[in-house]
N, C-alpha and C positions, 0 to 999 in steps of 0.2 A: 614804562621802562622796557626797553628792548635790549637783550644781550647780543653782542656780535662776537662770534668765536671763529677765528681763522684756523683751519686745520689742514691746509692744502700741502704742507711740507712733506718732503720725501723721507727725512730722518736718516740721512746717509751715515751718521755716526753710530747708529744703532743696528747697522747690518751685522749679521744676516737676517735678523728678525724682521726688519722692515722690507725685505724682499717679498714677503707674503702678507704683511699687515701694515696699514698706515701707523705712524708713530703713536697717534693718540689712542689707538686700540690696543696698545701693549698693556698687559696686566701689571698692576702694582697694588699690593695690599688687597687683593681680592676682586678688583674690577678694572676695566680700562681707564686710562688717564682721563679721557673725556667724561667718563661716568662720575668721577669725583667733582668735576666742574659742574655737571648738570645737577648733582645733588645740592650744591650751593644755590643754584637758581631755584630749585624746587623749594628749598628751605625758606628763601626770601620771597616766594610766590611770584617770581618773574616767569611768566608763562608764555612769553614770545621771544624767540631767538632766531638769529640769522647765523647759519653755519656755512662757512666758506670752504668748500671741499675741492679736492683735486685728485691727487694720487690715491687710487683705490677708494674713492669716495663712497662707492656703493656699500662698502662694509660699515662705514660710519652711519649711513642712512638706515641700514638694516638694524644696527644696534640701537640707535636712538628711537626708531619707530617701535621697537619691541619693548624697550625698558622705560621710555619716557613719553608715553602717548599723551600725557596730560600737558606737555609743553608743545606749543604750536611752533614748529620749526620750519623756516623757509631756507631752502638750500640755494647757494650761488656757486657756480662752477668757475674756478680760476684756472684757465687753460694755460696761461703763461705766468710763471712765478717771478714777478718783477719787484718784489718787496712788499713789506707790510702795508705801506701806504697805498700801493696798487690794490692789495687785497681788500682793504676797507673801501676804496674808491669804487670797485666794481659792485660792491654791496650797497652803495649809497641809496639806490632806489627803494630799498626796504626800510630806510629810515624816514620817519616823519619829522615832526618838530619836537617830539618827546625826548627826554634824556636817553642816552645810550650808555651801556656798560660794555666795554671791549675787554675780553679776556683771551689771552693767548692760549692756544690749545695744547701747548707742550709744557705747561706749568701747573703744578699742584700747589695750592696755597691753603693755609689755615689762618683765616682772617675773619673778623667780624664784619661781614658784608653789610649788615644793618647799619653799623656805624658809618661806613663809607657812603651808603646811599642817603644818609641823613645830611651829608655835607651840602651846604647851600651853594658852593662853588664847584666848578669842574675840579677834579682831583686826580692825581696820578699816584699809583702805588709805588713806593720806593723802599729801598733797604741799603744800608751801608755794606759794602763789599770790599774785599782785599784788593782785587784787581778790576777796577772799573773800565779798563780798556776793552773788555769783552762786551760791554753793554751800552745802551743809551744812558746818559747821566743827566741829572737835574741840578742846576745851580739855583740857589735860593737866596733871598734877602728878606729879613724879617720873617713873615709868615707865608710868603708866596713864592712860587717858582718864577724865576726871571729869564732863564735860558736853558735850552735843551740841546745836547750835543750827542750825535750818534757815534759810538765807539771812538772816543777821542784818543789820539796818540799820546797827548800829554794832558791827563785829566786834571781839572781844577777842583774836583770834588769826587768823593767816593760814594755818592748817593746814586745808586743804580735804579733804573726803571725795571720793575719786576713783571710787567705784562698785564697790569690791571689799570684800566683807564675809565674814569667816570666823566662823561662829556655832557655838560648841561646845555650848551649852545650847539645843537646838532646842525642847524642850518649853516652856521659859520664853518663847522667842520667840513661839511659837504662843499662849501664854496672854496675852502682852502685846498682840499683834496683835488677838486676839479682843476684849479689853477696849477697845482703841482704836477699832475699827470699830463694834462692837455698842453701845458707849457713845457713839458719834458725836463723838469728840474729834478735831477738825480744826484744822489750822494752814494759814492762807492758803487756806481752802476745801477742803483735801485731807487725806487720811489719810497722814501722813508716816512713812516708815520710821524716820527719826531719832527721832521721838517714842517709837516702840515700843522702840528701842534704849536711849533714855534711861530708860524705865521699867525695862528690864532692869538697867541700872546702878544705879538707885535700889533695886532689890531684891537687890543684892549680886553681880551678875554682873561679873566682871573683864574689861574690854576694854583692849587695848593697841594703840598705833599701829604700823602697818607702813608704813614709808616707801617710796614708789614713785617712782622717778625717771622711768621711761619711761611716761608717761600721755598719751594723745593723744585729743583731743576730735574727734568727727566730726559735730558738731551743725549746722555752718554750712558753706557752700561754701568759704570761706577756710580754715577749720580742717580740712576734709576734704582739701584740697590739701596743707596742711602735714603732715598725717598720712601722706599718700601719699609725700611727700618722705622723712620719717623712716623709713618702712618699706622703701622702695626702697633707701635707703642701707644700712640694716641687712642686708637680704638680699644686697646686693652685697658687703658686708664679710664675710659668712659664706659666700659662694659659693653662694647659694641661688637666684639668678635663673636662669630657664630659658635654654637656648642659643637663639641667633637664626638658626642655620644654616637656609637654605632659605626664610626668610621675608623677607629683605632683598635688594633688587635695586637697584643703582645708587644707594645711599643711604649716609648717614653716621649711625651710632648713637653718641650721646654718653652713656655710662653715668652713673648707673644708669637702666635702662629695663626695663620688663616688657613682653614681647610674648606675648600669649595664643595658644593653639593655633588654628591656621587663619588668623591675621591675616597681612596682607601690607603691606610698606612698599616703595614704589617711588619712585625719584628724589626723595628727601626727606631732610631732616635731622630726626632725632627725638632728643629728650633735651636736657639731662639732666632727670630726674624726670618721665618720661612713662610712663603706663600705657596700653597699647593692648590692649583686651580681645579675647576670642575672635572670630575671623572679621571683625574690623574691617579696613578698607582705607584706607591713607594713601598719597597720591600727589602728587608735585609740591608738597610742602608743608614747612613748618617747624612742628614741634610740640614744645613744651617746657613743663615744669611743668604738665601737664594730664592729665586722665583721659578717654580715648575709650572709649565703651561698646561692648557686644557688637554686632557686625554693623553698626557705624556706618561711614559713608564720609566721609573728609575729602580734598578735592582742591583744588589751587591755592589754598591758604590758609596763613596764618601765625597760629598759635594759641599763646597764652601765658596761664597761670593760667586755664584754661578747663575746663569740664565739658561733655561731649557725651554725651547719653544713648544708649541702645540703639536701633539702627535709624535713627538720625538721619543726615541728609545735609548736609554743609557744603561749599559751593562758593563760591570768591571770593577775597577779599584779607584783609589783617590786620584782625582784630577781637578784642575780648575778649568772650566769650560765656558764657552759662549757660543751656543749652537742655535740655529734657527728652526722654524717649523718643519715638521716631517723629516727631520734628521734621524739617522740611526747610527749609533756608535756602539762598538763592542770591544772592551778593553781586556777581555778574558784571554 
């Protein structure tokens, strides 16, 4: 089994943070988004992965090399962003005949991967959503998927694809991707993976839906914070949050809260749902439902539903903010 993880996107909806970091390197619940994905691979003993990089890809390479040396990662550079189908197409040479697990790099999920991997057919992760027009959707009959449509104007189903694809017939996938790209068959100006998968269905490949309950979008500031909430609560329920001994002085911690290595909280109230990253400093402040980046400083401030980038400095009074790396604000 090989995992395929496309992470070449720019993440324009998460600016200013993505001016200095690729989206998948943004911290949520104590580690980068891609770290949560790699933890799933490690748990299921998937030790070969293809990571498709682009924008600031060297930061992804450095992080994975340091924290996941046990996973054999092959990197593919996507110079032109021509759609998800194109992304998988340029990585096709890393695929053999073994099954492949495609995981979109901007999604965090809480799913039993073991159950998915035991499926005898190709399978697509799906979830019912309120507005399926934003997603690829799957039409089903009986127990199998019959049709895939990318961002339909008039959806016939609310069953959205969540970015988790188990492909049993990888030779057929490569054949369909090659025909799609080299034949220049585009939808909305891009080569869509859903179109290649539909070609597979038309040629007899059986796809079944795999329902995913815990699927968390990290594409916008508000959804990133919601994902942070979900993951912190899960970690607290499972007893997985690190201890806070030695890092808290004269302060109140309202769980769930993640305190990174080397961070310090003084004379403050932190939580619930706060992530304080490595070496960050919080003093004389109230911080809740927020993510404070590596080596950031927050003093004499009240922050709620805020994102503070690495090395940023926030001094002052209550504000709702969204500032990127190396920012310095003084509200005094």
